[in-house]
C-alpha positions in Angstrom: 54.7 -49.7 -60.2 53.4 -50.3 -56.8 51.8 -47.2 -55.1 52.7 -46.5 -51.6 50.3 -46.4 -48.7 51.0 -42.6 -48.4 49.7 -42.0 -51.9 46.5 -43.8 -51.3 46.0 -42.0 -48.0 46.2 -38.6 -49.6 44.1 -39.7 -52.6 41.3 -40.8 -50.3 41.6 -37.7 -48.2 41.3 -35.5 -51.3 38.1 -37.4 -52.4 36.6 -36.9 -49.0 37.0 -33.1 -49.1 36.3 -32.3 -52.8 34.4 -35.4 -54.0 35.4 -37.9 -56.6 32.9 -36.8 -59.3 34.0 -34.5 -62.0 33.5 -30.8 -61.1 31.3 -29.1 -63.7 31.2 -25.3 -64.0 27.8 -23.9 -63.0 26.3 -21.3 -65.3 25.0 -18.0 -63.9 21.4 -19.0 -64.8 21.6 -22.1 -62.7 22.5 -20.3 -59.5 20.0 -19.8 -56.7 19.0 -16.2 -56.6 21.0 -14.4 -53.9 18.2 -11.9 -53.5 15.8 -14.4 -51.9 15.6 -13.8 -48.2 13.6 -14.7 -45.2 11.7 -12.0 -43.3 9.4 -11.8 -40.3 6.6 -9.3 -39.6 4.5 -9.0 -36.5 1.2 -7.1 -36.6 -2.5 -7.3 -36.9 -4.3 -8.9 -39.9 -6.7 -6.3 -41.3 -7.8 -8.0 -44.5 -7.5 -11.4 -46.2 -8.4 -12.3 -49.8 -8.8 -16.0 -50.7 -9.3 -15.1 -54.4 -6.0 -13.1 -54.6 -4.4 -15.3 -52.0 -3.2 -12.2 -50.0 -3.1 -11.1 -46.4 -2.9 -7.4 -45.5 -0.9 -6.9 -42.3 -0.8 -3.7 -40.2 2.9 -3.9 -39.1 3.3 -3.3 -35.3 5.5 -0.4 -34.3 5.8 0.9 -37.8 5.9 4.7 -37.5 5.0 5.1 -41.2 1.6 3.4 -40.5 2.6 0.8 -43.2 0.3 -2.0 -44.4 2.2 -5.0 -45.8 0.7 -7.2 -48.5 1.8 -10.8 -48.1 1.0 -13.7 -50.5 0.1 -17.2 -49.3 -0.6 -20.6 -51.0 -1.4 -24.2 -50.1 2.1 -24.7 -48.6 1.7 -21.9 -46.1 1.6 -23.3 -42.6 -0.7 -21.9 -39.9 -3.5 -20.6 -42.1 -5.9 -21.2 -39.2 -4.5 -18.0 -37.6 -5.1 -15.9 -40.7 -8.2 -14.2 -39.2 -9.0 -10.5 -39.5 -8.3 -8.7 -36.2 -5.8 -11.3 -35.0 -2.3 -10.4 -33.9 0.2 -12.7 -35.7 3.8 -13.2 -36.6 4.3 -14.0 -40.3 7.5 -15.5 -41.7 7.9 -15.1 -45.4 10.4 -15.3 -48.2 10.8 -12.5 -50.8 12.5 -12.3 -54.1 13.6 -9.6 -56.6 10.0 -8.6 -57.3 9.7 -7.8 -53.6 6.8 -10.3 -53.4 6.7 -11.7 -49.9 5.2 -15.2 -49.7 4.2 -16.5 -46.3 5.9 -19.7 -45.1 4.4 -19.8 -41.6 1.8 -17.9 -39.6 1.9 -18.0 -35.8 -0.2 -16.2 -33.1 1.4 -13.0 -31.9 1.4 -11.4 -28.5 -1.1 -8.5 -28.0 -1.5 -6.0 -25.2 -5.2 -5.8 -26.0 -7.6 -8.7 -26.7 -8.5 -11.0 -29.6 -10.3 -8.9 -32.2 -9.1 -5.6 -30.9 -6.6 -3.7 -33.2 -4.5 -0.6 -32.5 -4.8 2.6 -34.5 -2.3 5.5 -34.3 -3.3 9.2 -33.9 -1.8 9.8 -37.4 -4.0 7.1 -38.9 -7.1 8.4 -37.1 -6.4 12.0 -38.2 -6.2 10.8 -41.8 -9.6 9.0 -41.5 -11.2 12.1 -40.0 -9.8 14.4 -42.7 -10.9 12.0 -45.4 -14.4 11.7 -43.9 -14.0 7.9 -43.8 -17.0 5.9 -42.5 -16.2 4.9 -38.9 -17.6 5.5 -35.3 -15.3 7.2 -32.8 -16.2 6.6 -29.2 -15.0 8.6 -26.1 -15.1 6.3 -23.0 -14.4 9.0 -20.4 -17.1 10.6 -18.2 -19.8 12.9 -19.8 -18.3 15.8 -18.0 -14.8 15.2 -19.5 -16.3 14.6 -22.9 -18.3 17.9 -22.8 -15.3 19.9 -21.9 -13.0 18.6 -24.7 -13.1 15.6 -27.1 -11.9 14.5 -30.4 -13.7 15.7 -33.5 -16.8 13.6 -34.4 -16.6 11.5 -31.2 -19.6 10.1 -29.4 -19.7 9.9 -25.6 -20.0 6.5 -24.1 -18.9 6.2 -20.4 -17.7 2.6 -19.7 -18.2 2.7 -16.0 -21.6 1.2 -15.1 -22.6 0.9 -18.8 -23.1 -2.2 -21.0 -21.7 -2.2 -24.5 -25.0 -3.3 -25.9 -26.4 0.1 -24.9 -24.5 1.7 -27.8 -26.9 3.3 -30.3 -28.8 0.6 -32.1 -28.1 2.4 -35.4 -24.5 1.3 -35.3 -23.9 -1.6 -37.6 -22.1 -4.7 -36.3 -19.8 -4.4 -39.3 -19.0 -0.8 -38.6 -15.4 0.3 -37.7 -15.4 1.2 -34.0 -12.5 3.3 -32.6 -12.4 3.7 -28.8 -10.2 6.1 -26.9 -9.6 7.2 -23.3 -7.7 10.1 -21.7 -4.1 8.8 -21.4 -1.9 6.0 -22.7 -2.5 3.3 -20.0 -6.2 4.1 -19.4 -8.1 0.8 -19.2 -11.6 2.2 -19.9 -11.0 2.4 -23.7 -9.4 -1.1 -23.8 -12.3 -2.6 -21.7 -14.9 -1.0 -24.0 -13.1 -2.2 -27.2 -12.8 -5.7 -25.7 -16.5 -5.9 -24.9 -17.4 -4.7 -28.3 -15.3 -7.4 -30.0 -16.9 -10.0 -27.7 -20.4 -8.8 -28.6 -20.0 -9.3 -32.4 -18.5 -6.0 -33.6 -16.1 -7.2 -36.3 -13.9 -4.1 -36.6 -12.8 -2.9 -33.2 -9.9 -0.6 -32.6 -8.2 1.3 -29.7 -6.5 4.6 -30.1 -2.9 4.2 -29.1 -1.9 6.8 -26.5 -5.4 8.1 -26.1 -6.3 11.7 -26.0 -2.8 12.7 -24.7 -1.2 11.4 -27.8 -3.7 13.3 -29.9 -2.9 16.5 -28.1 0.9 15.9 -28.3 0.5 16.2 -32.1 -1.3 19.5 -31.7 -4.5 18.1 -33.2 -7.7 19.9 -32.3 -10.1 19.1 -29.5 -13.7 20.1 -29.6 -16.0 21.2 -26.8 -19.8 20.6 -26.8 -22.1 23.5 -27.6 -24.0 22.9 -24.3 -20.8 23.3 -22.3 -19.9 26.5 -24.2 -23.3 28.0 -23.5 -23.6 26.9 -19.8 -20.1 25.9 -18.5 -17.7 27.7 -16.3 -14.9 28.4 -18.7 -12.7 31.0 -20.4 -13.8 31.5 -24.1 -11.4 33.4 -26.3 -12.5 35.2 -29.5 -9.5 35.3 -31.7 -11.0 37.6 -34.3 -10.4 41.4 -34.4 -12.2 43.6 -31.8 -14.3 45.2 -34.6 -15.7 41.8 -35.7 -16.2 40.8 -32.0 -18.3 43.9 -31.4 -20.7 43.1 -34.3 -21.4 39.5 -33.4 -19.8 37.0 -30.9 -20.5 34.0 -28.7 -22.1 35.2 -25.4 -19.5 35.2 -22.6 -16.4 35.4 -24.8 -13.4 37.5 -24.2 -11.9 39.5 -27.1 -8.3 38.4 -27.5 -7.0 38.6 -31.1 -4.6 35.9 -32.1 -1.7 38.3 -32.5 -2.0 39.3 -28.9 -2.4 35.8 -27.4 1.3 35.1 -26.6 1.7 38.5 -24.8 -1.4 37.9 -22.6 -0.8 34.2 -21.9 0.1 35.1 -18.3 -3.4 36.5 -17.8 -5.1 33.2 -18.5 -5.8 31.2 -15.3 -4.4 27.6 -15.0 -7.1 25.1 -14.1 -9.7 26.9 -16.2 -11.2 25.1 -19.3 -9.9 27.2 -22.2 -11.8 27.4 -25.5 -11.0 29.4 -28.6 -12.7 30.3 -31.8 -12.1 32.4 -34.9 -13.3 32.6 -38.4 -10.8 30.1 -39.7 -9.5 26.7 -38.6 -5.9 27.8 -39.0 -6.3 30.6 -36.4 -7.7 28.2 -33.8 -4.9 25.7 -34.4 -2.3 28.4 -34.0 -3.9 29.4 -30.8 -4.1 25.9 -29.5 -0.4 25.4 -30.2 0.5 28.6 -28.2 -1.8 27.6 -25.3 -0.5 24.0 -25.1 3.1 25.1 -25.1 2.2 27.3 -22.1 0.8 24.3 -20.2 -2.9 24.4 -21.2 -2.8 20.8 -22.6 -6.6 20.4 -22.7 -7.4 23.7 -24.5 -10.1 23.1 -27.1 -12.0 24.9 -29.8 -15.5 25.6 -30.9 -16.6 23.0 -33.5 -16.5 24.7 -36.9 -15.3 28.0 -35.3 -17.7 30.9 -35.4 -19.3 30.0 -38.7 -20.0 26.5 -37.4 -21.6 28.0 -34.2 -23.9 30.2 -36.4 -24.8 27.3 -38.6 -26.0 25.2 -35.7 -28.3 28.0 -34.7 -26.6 28.9 -31.4 -27.1 32.2 -29.6 -24.9 35.2 -30.4 -24.7 38.7 -28.9 -23.4 42.1 -30.0 -22.3 45.4 -28.3 -19.4 46.4 -26.1 -16.7 43.8 -26.0 -15.0 42.2 -22.9 -11.2 42.2 -22.7 -10.6 41.2 -19.0 -10.1 37.5 -18.3 -11.9 36.3 -15.2 -12.6 32.8 -13.9 -13.5 31.3 -10.5 -13.0 27.6 -10.1 -16.2 25.7 -9.1 -16.2 23.0 -6.5 -17.7 19.6 -7.5 -19.1 17.1 -5.1 -16.2 15.7 -3.1 -13.7 18.2 -4.4 -11.1 19.7 -2.1 -8.7 22.6 -2.5 -5.0 22.3 -3.2 -4.2 23.9 0.2 -6.3 21.3 2.0 -4.7 18.5 0.0 -1.2 19.8 0.9 -2.2 20.0 4.5 -2.9 16.3 4.4 0.4 15.7 2.8 2.2 17.3 5.7 0.0 15.6 8.3 -1.8 18.8 9.4 -5.0 17.0 8.4 -5.4 13.3 9.2 -6.1 11.7 5.8 -4.7 9.1 3.4 -3.3 10.6 0.1 -4.1 8.1 -2.6 -2.2 8.5 -5.9 -4.1 6.8 -8.7 -1.6 7.5 -11.5 0.1 4.6 -13.3 3.4 2.9 -12.3 5.0 4.4 -15.4 4.0 8.0 -14.4 5.3 7.5 -10.9 8.7 6.2 -12.0 9.2 8.9 -14.7 7.5 12.0 -13.1 7.9 11.5 -9.3 5.9 10.8 -6.2 3.5 12.7 -4.0 4.7 13.2 -0.4 3.3 10.6 2.1 1.1 9.0 -0.5 -0.3 5.5 -1.1 -0.1 4.3 -4.7 -2.9 2.3 -6.2 -3.4 2.8 -10.0 -6.9 3.6 -11.0 -7.1 0.4 -13.1 -6.5 -1.7 -9.9 -8.6 0.3 -7.5 -11.7 -1.8 -7.4 -9.6 -5.0 -6.8 -7.3 -3.4 -4.2 -9.5 -1.0 -2.4 -9.6 -3.3 0.6 -6.0 -2.1 1.4 -7.6 1.3 2.4 -9.1 2.1 5.8 -12.7 3.1 5.6 -12.4 4.9 8.9 -10.0 7.5 7.5 -10.6 10.3 5.0 -9.1 9.5 1.6 -7.8 12.3 -0.7 -7.4 11.1 -4.3 -5.0 12.8 -6.8 -5.1 14.2 -9.4 -7.3 15.5 -12.1 -10.2 13.6 -13.9 -8.8 10.2 -12.7 -9.0 11.4 -9.1 -12.6 12.4 -9.5 -13.4 9.0 -10.9 -11.5 7.3 -8.1 -13.5 9.3 -5.5 -16.8 8.3 -7.1 -15.8 4.6 -7.1 -14.7 4.7 -3.4 -17.8 6.7 -2.2 -20.0 4.0 -3.8 -18.3 1.4 -1.7 -18.7 3.4 1.6 -15.4 5.2 1.8 -15.1 8.9 3.0 -13.3 9.9 -0.2 -12.5 13.3 -1.7 -10.5 14.3 -4.8 -8.1 17.0 -6.0 -9.1 18.4 -9.4 -5.9 20.3 -9.9 -3.2 18.8 -12.2 0.2 18.0 -10.7 3.6 19.6 -11.2 6.6 17.2 -11.1 10.4 17.5 -11.2 11.2 13.8 -11.8 11.5 13.0 -8.1 8.4 14.5 -6.4 5.1 16.0 -7.4 2.8 18.6 -5.9 -0.5 20.3 -6.9 -0.5 23.2 -9.3 -1.5 26.5 -7.7 -5.1 27.5 -8.0 -5.8 30.7 -9.9 
């Protein structure tokens, strides 16, 4: 029988879609595992083992501080980027055993520099508590460091210093962790970058700086010399009976259970330090003080027992309960009233705001001010008129900006007071 053209047309069409070969049933054990998947991780390489053929990656933005172990082999592309300290993007495939094998390694973007790795305040706190072997370096001014710093930190001011002037006892293979005062501070980043360029193999920067540390209510420490000689308010959290027997000279008796009720008596702007017999009491006091706006409140290292162990001076006798403090004037410092007079054009001066762009957009602006972030000041100071007085705001950054400008011949002053902001505008906090 002769087949029609229509038959052959549909026969060929069927072969095209389903194939002409016999269709065999595939057994379950022949199927490709559906659990195999492709994943990508971005972060910093913190270790590599050629023997085990593994890379340890600190995953960027991972709030759990996770380290991911990734396998590699001779088929992995981009192994030239698998260098410790390098920021990379690794694409890998994983199976039911959760083993992730690298397919490609590519260079990743970094806000720091090659060889500089981020560390979170949570990671740093764990290292401090575990007495891990590392060197913590405070890059702020010696005055700022003396008033409050992270436990175990060394002072190394970046401005005008060379990274090679770090103590010679620090090994080039030691873990160095640098920090500054606030999230966008460039001093810590600059120091970490210099260290990496000068052969230090493990260089880190603390994300968020000292501000992020304080936000977690972790303790700050003041130097013994500042406690003995500085202009501060020193609170003894122990009972009055213990205070009367032995105490740190110049301290005020304010038992912990009375602190919240007397918080209004503590002058804003004063360096506030606390001590007791136990760490828990000092941490509780710091939490109360910080919630009341005393963000840089610090404690005596080791509390009262630590002060005694270091052989520092103690006194006895009648206790002091009144809290008194008079703000000192540093070279180039101006009062809040004089600063506000310049804001309202009563005094002829340029108001220079050295905060970051992010702070201005989120917190608000100063009235009649010029904005140049501290990190850009040396490059942009030519925009300022040397014939006019310049008032820098606010806090430690303003003091540093004033020093930088005075060295270049500007008639510069600074406001030490912190600012209050409502989201649209800012103004100096009142002096005590």
